[in-house]
C-alpha positions as CSV (number, residue, x, y, z in Angstrom):
1,M,5.2,71.8,117.7
2,R,1.4,71.2,117.2
3,R,-0.4,74.3,116.0
4,N,-2.7,74.3,119.1
5,E,0.2,74.2,121.5
6,I,0.8,77.4,123.5
7,P,1.5,80.2,122.9
8,L,-1.8,80.8,121.1
9,I,-1.1,83.3,118.3
10,E,-3.6,86.0,117.3
11,V,-2.9,88.1,114.2
12,C,-4.5,91.5,113.8
13,V,-5.7,92.0,110.2
14,E,-7.5,94.5,108.0
15,G,-10.3,92.9,106.0
16,I,-10.8,89.6,104.2
17,D,-7.5,89.4,102.4
18,G,-5.7,89.9,105.8
19,L,-7.7,87.1,107.4
20,I,-6.9,84.7,104.6
21,A,-3.2,85.6,104.7
22,A,-3.1,85.1,108.5
23,Q,-4.8,81.8,108.5
24,E,-2.7,80.5,105.6
25,A,0.4,81.5,107.6
26,G,-0.7,79.4,110.6
27,A,-2.5,81.9,113.0
28,D,-4.7,80.3,115.6
29,R,-7.0,83.3,115.7
30,V,-7.6,86.6,114.0
31,E,-8.7,90.0,115.2
32,L,-10.7,91.4,112.3
33,C,-10.6,95.2,111.8
34,A,-10.9,98.0,109.3
35,S,-8.5,101.0,109.1
36,L,-5.5,99.8,111.0
37,L,-3.9,103.2,110.3
38,E,-6.3,104.4,113.0
39,G,-5.5,101.5,115.3
40,G,-8.5,99.5,114.0
41,I,-12.2,100.3,113.8
42,T,-15.3,98.2,113.3
43,P,-15.3,96.4,109.9
44,S,-18.4,96.4,107.7
45,F,-20.9,93.7,108.2
46,G,-20.5,92.6,104.6
47,T,-16.8,92.0,105.5
48,V,-17.8,90.0,108.6
49,R,-20.3,87.9,106.7
50,E,-17.7,87.1,104.0
51,A,-15.2,86.2,106.8
52,M,-17.7,83.8,108.2
53,K,-17.8,82.0,104.9
54,L,-14.0,81.9,104.4
55,A,-12.5,81.5,107.9
56,D,-11.4,78.2,109.1
57,I,-10.0,79.6,112.4
58,P,-11.9,81.7,115.0
59,F,-11.9,85.5,114.6
60,H,-12.8,88.3,116.9
61,V,-14.2,91.5,115.6
62,I,-13.2,94.9,116.9
63,V,-16.2,97.1,117.9
64,R,-14.8,100.6,117.9
65,P,-16.9,103.3,116.2
66,R,-14.1,105.7,115.4
67,G,-10.4,106.4,115.9
68,G,-9.1,108.6,118.7
69,D,-9.8,108.2,122.4
70,F,-12.0,105.7,124.1
71,L,-14.4,108.2,125.8
72,Y,-17.6,107.7,123.9
73,S,-20.8,109.7,123.6
74,E,-24.2,108.1,124.5
75,A,-24.9,107.8,120.7
76,E,-21.5,106.1,120.1
77,F,-22.0,103.7,122.9
78,A,-25.5,102.8,121.6
79,S,-23.9,102.0,118.3
80,M,-21.4,99.7,119.9
81,L,-24.2,97.8,121.7
82,A,-26.0,97.5,118.4
83,D,-22.9,96.2,116.7
84,V,-22.2,93.6,119.5
85,A,-25.8,92.4,119.3
86,A,-25.5,92.0,115.5
87,L,-22.2,90.2,115.7
88,S,-23.6,87.8,118.3
89,E,-26.5,87.0,115.9
90,L,-24.0,86.4,113.1
91,G,-22.2,83.9,115.4
92,V,-18.6,85.3,115.4
93,A,-16.3,83.9,118.0
94,G,-15.7,87.1,119.9
95,V,-15.7,90.9,120.1
96,V,-12.9,93.3,121.0
97,V,-14.1,96.4,122.9
98,G,-12.9,99.1,125.4
99,C,-14.5,102.1,127.1
100,L,-12.7,104.5,129.5
101,T,-13.8,107.3,131.8
102,A,-12.5,110.8,131.3
103,D,-10.2,110.2,134.3
104,G,-8.5,107.3,132.6
105,D,-10.2,104.4,134.4
106,I,-12.0,101.5,132.9
107,D,-15.7,102.4,132.5
108,E,-17.1,99.4,134.4
109,P,-20.8,100.0,133.9
110,R,-20.3,100.2,130.1
111,M,-17.9,97.3,130.0
112,R,-20.4,95.1,132.0
113,T,-23.1,96.1,129.6
114,L,-21.1,95.2,126.6
115,V,-20.2,91.8,128.2
116,E,-23.9,91.2,128.8
117,A,-24.7,92.1,125.2
118,A,-22.1,89.7,123.9
119,G,-23.7,86.8,125.7
120,P,-21.7,83.6,124.8
121,L,-19.1,85.5,122.7
122,A,-15.5,85.9,124.0
123,V,-14.9,89.5,125.1
124,T,-11.4,91.1,124.8
125,C,-10.5,94.6,126.0
126,H,-8.3,96.2,123.4
127,R,-5.5,98.6,124.0
128,A,-7.8,101.2,125.6
129,F,-6.3,99.4,128.6
130,D,-2.9,100.8,127.7
131,M,-4.3,104.3,128.1
132,T,-5.5,103.8,131.7
133,R,-3.9,105.7,134.6
134,D,-3.4,102.7,136.8
135,P,-3.0,99.4,134.9
136,R,-3.3,97.2,138.0
137,D,-6.6,98.8,139.0
138,A,-7.7,98.6,135.4
139,L,-7.0,94.9,135.3
140,E,-9.2,94.3,138.4
141,A,-11.9,96.4,136.9
142,L,-11.9,94.3,133.7
143,I,-12.1,91.1,135.8
144,R,-15.1,92.5,137.8
145,S,-16.7,93.4,134.4
146,G,-16.5,89.8,133.2
147,V,-14.0,90.5,130.4
148,G,-12.1,87.4,129.3
149,R,-8.8,88.8,128.1
150,V,-7.0,92.1,127.7
151,L,-4.6,93.2,124.9
152,T,-1.6,95.1,126.2
153,S,1.9,96.2,125.3
154,G,2.6,97.1,128.9
155,Q,1.5,100.7,128.4
156,R,4.4,101.4,126.1
157,D,4.8,101.5,122.3
158,T,6.5,98.1,122.2
159,A,6.4,94.9,124.3
160,I,10.2,95.2,124.8
161,E,9.7,98.6,126.5
162,G,6.6,97.3,128.5
163,I,8.0,93.9,129.3
164,E,8.2,94.4,133.1
165,L,4.6,95.5,133.3
166,I,3.4,92.7,131.0
167,A,5.1,90.2,133.3
168,A,3.6,91.8,136.4
169,L,0.1,91.7,134.8
170,V,0.4,88.0,134.0
171,K,1.2,87.3,137.6
172,Q,-1.6,89.6,138.9
173,A,-4.1,88.0,136.5
174,A,-3.4,84.6,138.1
175,E,-5.5,82.9,135.4
176,R,-8.6,85.1,136.2
177,I,-8.2,86.9,132.9
178,I,-6.0,86.2,129.9
179,I,-3.2,88.7,129.2
180,L,-2.8,88.9,125.4
181,G,0.6,90.4,124.8
182,C,1.4,92.7,121.9
183,G,3.6,95.6,120.8
184,A,5.9,95.4,117.7
185,L,6.5,91.6,118.1
186,T,8.9,90.2,115.5
187,P,10.7,87.0,114.8
188,E,13.7,88.5,116.5
189,N,12.0,89.4,119.8
190,I,8.9,87.4,120.3
191,G,10.6,84.4,121.9
192,M,12.4,86.5,124.4
193,V,9.2,88.4,125.3
194,R,7.3,85.1,125.8
195,A,10.1,83.7,128.0
196,K,10.4,86.8,130.2
197,T,6.6,87.4,130.7
198,G,5.0,83.9,130.8
199,L,2.4,85.0,128.1
200,T,0.2,82.2,126.8
201,E,-1.4,84.3,124.1
202,M,0.4,86.7,121.8
203,H,-0.8,89.2,119.2
204,F,0.9,91.0,116.3
205,A,0.0,92.5,112.9
206,S,3.0,91.8,110.5
207,L,2.0,94.5,108.0
208,E,3.8,95.7,104.9
209,D,3.0,98.4,102.4
210,V,2.6,97.3,98.7
211,P,2.2,99.5,95.7
212,S,-1.3,100.0,94.3
213,G,-2.3,98.2,91.1
214,M,-3.7,101.4,89.7
215,R,-2.2,102.5,86.4
216,F,-4.0,105.8,86.2
217,R,-3.1,108.1,89.1
218,N,-4.7,111.5,89.6
219,P,-1.9,113.8,90.9
220,H,-4.3,116.5,92.1
221,V,-6.3,114.9,94.9
222,G,-5.9,112.8,98.0
223,M,-8.8,111.1,99.8
224,G,-9.5,112.2,103.4
225,G,-6.6,114.6,103.6
226,T,-3.9,112.0,103.2
227,E,-0.7,112.6,101.3
228,L,-1.1,111.8,97.6
229,D,1.3,108.9,97.8
230,R,-0.9,107.1,100.3
231,E,-3.6,106.8,97.7
232,Y,-1.4,104.4,95.8
233,R,-0.1,102.2,98.7
234,N,-2.0,99.4,100.3
235,T,-1.2,98.0,103.8
236,V,-1.5,94.2,103.8
237,T,-0.7,91.3,106.0
238,D,2.7,89.7,105.2
239,R,2.2,85.9,105.1
240,A,5.9,85.1,105.3
241,L,6.5,87.4,108.3
242,V,3.4,86.0,110.1
243,K,4.8,82.5,109.6
244,A,8.3,83.4,110.7
245,T,7.0,85.2,113.8
246,I,4.8,82.2,114.8
247,A,7.7,79.8,114.4
248,A,10.0,82.1,116.5
249,A,7.3,82.3,119.3
250,R,7.1,78.5,119.4
251,A,10.8,77.7,119.1
252,G,11.5,77.9,122.8
């Protein structure tokens, strides 16, 4: 199959090395993040600038000021707007954002403001959507806000568990918004998920832990309260697994 034939494949990566690995493995698009252990937060602008030099596929940048919930203070939201404006000036292909109310609804005023700040950039709502109390209402709220796509695993940990909701959201969207399916997609299950949902865009990370190259290891301290072993493991994008998952998605 041609690489631009559906389903479009987006790979979620951490940093420059992840972007390079994903595009070498055949991804159509990348979601560029920092700290995937926290679900992804905004990467540094040095990372984004370097990505602009090295990317030969589009990439969308997550704008998430911290891990945790998606209920942001005024100061946090101001920082998100500043990041979106800066990313627009840099000319990235898109941004990935999400804001909720305390009651678990899409925060429509903030999402509309972010869409306006993004201007011509593509805007995706990330898996904040999966934390909403009513996904069908949330989808309509995103459409009203002008968001172009939404990332979802069907409000479950995996796409297999959330498959019925994903299929229902694809039908509800009716081409008004793109449903970007995700959730532990592998070469073994991605074809089935695609067939049962009708997804035209799919998203996965394909991560593996590799040993650190450090020869000297201080046994007495861990950074940020992590277990000591974590200091000497790096989480990277697995090129071979990305390639295999893409092939499986397009085999049907």
